[in-house]
C-alpha positions as CSV (number, residue, x, y, z in Angstrom):
1,M,270.6,54.3,132.5
2,E,268.9,57.0,130.7
3,Q,267.8,60.2,132.5
4,R,264.7,62.0,131.3
5,R,264.7,65.7,130.9
6,G,261.6,68.0,131.1
7,F,258.4,67.9,133.1
8,S,255.7,65.4,133.3
9,I,252.2,66.4,132.4
10,I,251.1,66.3,136.0
11,E,253.9,68.7,137.0
12,V,252.8,71.1,134.2
13,L,249.2,70.9,135.3
14,V,250.1,71.6,138.9
15,Y,252.2,74.6,137.9
16,V,249.4,76.0,135.6
17,A,246.9,75.6,138.4
18,I,249.1,77.4,140.9
19,L,249.7,80.2,138.4
20,A,246.0,80.5,137.5
21,T,245.0,80.7,141.2
22,A,247.6,83.4,141.9
23,S,246.5,85.3,138.8
24,V,242.8,85.2,139.9
25,L,243.8,86.4,143.4
26,I,245.8,89.2,142.0
27,V,243.2,90.3,139.5
28,S,240.4,90.2,142.1
29,S,242.5,92.2,144.5
30,I,243.1,94.9,141.9
31,V,239.4,95.0,141.0
32,Q,238.5,95.4,144.7
33,L,241.0,98.2,145.2
34,T,239.7,100.0,142.1
35,Q,236.1,99.7,143.5
36,L,237.3,101.0,146.9
37,Y,239.0,103.9,145.2
38,G,235.9,104.8,143.2
39,K,233.7,104.6,146.4
40,G,236.2,106.8,148.3
41,R,236.2,109.3,145.5
42,A,232.4,109.4,145.4
43,E,232.2,109.8,149.2
44,R,234.8,112.5,149.2
45,R,232.9,114.4,146.4
46,L,229.8,114.2,148.5
47,V,231.4,115.4,151.7
48,L,233.1,118.3,149.9
49,A,229.8,119.4,148.3
50,A,228.1,119.3,151.7
51,E,230.9,121.3,153.3
52,N,230.9,124.0,150.6
53,A,227.1,124.3,150.6
54,F,226.8,124.4,154.4
55,E,229.5,126.9,154.6
56,R,227.6,129.3,152.4
57,I,224.2,128.6,153.9
58,T,225.7,129.1,157.4
59,R,227.2,132.4,156.4
60,E,223.9,133.6,155.0
61,L,222.0,132.5,158.0
62,R,224.4,134.1,160.5
63,L,224.1,137.4,158.7
64,A,220.3,137.4,158.8
65,Q,218.2,139.4,161.2
66,S,215.1,137.3,160.9
67,I,213.2,134.8,158.8
68,D,210.4,136.0,156.5
69,T,207.7,133.4,157.1
70,A,205.3,134.8,154.6
71,S,203.8,132.3,152.1
72,P,205.3,130.3,150.2
73,Y,208.2,130.3,152.6
74,T,206.6,128.3,155.4
75,L,208.9,126.4,157.7
76,P,209.7,123.6,157.9
77,G,210.2,123.6,154.2
78,S,212.7,123.4,151.4
79,R,213.1,127.1,151.0
80,I,213.8,130.0,153.3
81,K,213.6,133.7,152.9
82,L,215.9,135.8,155.1
83,N,215.7,139.4,156.1
84,T,219.3,140.2,156.0
85,F,222.1,142.6,155.0
86,Q,224.2,143.0,151.9
87,S,227.4,141.8,153.8
88,Y,229.1,142.0,157.2
89,T,230.5,145.4,156.2
90,D,227.5,146.8,154.3
91,F,224.4,146.9,156.5
92,T,222.0,147.8,153.7
93,P,218.8,145.7,154.3
94,T,218.0,143.1,151.7
95,T,216.3,139.7,151.4
96,R,217.9,136.5,150.4
97,T,216.4,133.1,149.6
98,I,217.9,129.7,149.8
99,D,215.9,127.1,147.8
100,L,215.9,123.7,146.4
101,D,215.6,123.9,142.6
102,S,216.1,121.1,140.0
103,G,218.2,119.1,142.4
104,Y,220.5,122.0,143.4
105,A,220.6,124.2,146.4
106,V,220.4,127.8,145.0
107,L,220.8,131.3,146.4
108,D,218.3,134.0,145.5
109,N,216.4,131.7,143.0
110,N,219.3,132.1,140.6
111,L,220.7,129.0,138.9
112,A,223.9,131.0,138.5
113,K,224.3,130.9,142.3
114,I,224.2,127.2,142.7
115,L,225.5,126.1,146.1
116,T,226.1,122.4,145.2
117,P,228.3,121.2,142.3
118,I,227.2,119.5,139.1
119,G,227.3,115.7,139.7
120,V,225.9,116.0,143.3
121,A,222.1,116.1,143.6
122,V,220.2,117.5,146.5
123,T,217.3,115.2,147.2
124,N,216.1,116.8,150.4
125,L,216.7,120.3,151.8
126,T,214.7,121.2,154.9
127,F,214.9,124.4,157.0
128,T,213.3,124.3,160.5
129,Q,213.0,127.5,162.6
130,L,214.0,127.2,166.2
131,T,213.0,130.0,168.5
132,G,213.9,130.8,172.0
133,G,214.8,133.7,174.2
134,A,216.4,136.6,172.4
135,S,217.5,134.8,169.3
136,D,216.4,132.6,166.5
137,A,218.1,129.6,165.0
138,V,217.6,127.4,161.9
139,R,218.2,123.7,161.7
140,V,219.2,122.7,158.2
141,Q,219.0,119.2,156.9
142,M,220.3,118.3,153.4
143,T,220.4,114.9,151.7
144,L,222.9,114.6,148.9
145,T,223.6,111.9,146.4
146,T,226.3,111.7,143.7
147,S,225.1,111.1,140.2
148,G,226.9,109.3,137.4
149,G,229.4,106.5,137.8
150,P,228.9,103.1,139.3
151,F,228.9,104.4,142.9
152,Q,226.2,106.7,144.0
153,P,226.3,107.2,147.8
154,T,223.6,109.1,149.6
155,R,224.2,110.9,152.9
156,T,222.2,113.3,155.0
157,F,223.9,116.2,156.7
158,F,222.7,118.5,159.5
159,T,223.6,121.8,161.0
160,T,222.0,124.3,163.3
161,V,222.8,128.0,162.9
162,V,221.9,131.0,165.2
163,L,220.9,134.1,163.3
164,R,223.3,136.6,164.7
165,G,221.4,139.5,163.4
166,S,218.4,138.5,165.5
167,Y,220.2,139.4,168.7
168,L,222.8,141.9,167.6
169,D,222.0,145.6,167.4
170,I,223.3,146.4,164.0
């Protein structure tokens, strides 16, 4: 009696099919993980840009004494002009503007003072004045979107800030 060595064609086809299925599953998992990583990076870049811009905007608004509502700075709008001070230690009166310019939030109409990073566009920036009692407040709404790359998430962020200079005797 003679014993055969090797595999039959059916066995080879079954093994190839199992290997192909496993390969497809592994490759699709790697592709999905790469996409999730890219989406996560884009979202993180968006949130960091919002945090940094809102931190500076909040600092400027808190320092301000009042809002200059003269034209073209009517509220609600995408620009605000503040009657403020140089800094928390230098009480020299000055004015500052925060504006939407070419897809960036900018301070004092100066593109050198961009509040949002390159690669993140501001599609909406709205300042709304809230008045009441002895102080003023400003509600800020900013919509950001990432540009470039396959993932371009868009998120809207909000904050409300009381103008400390409006109720402090400085």
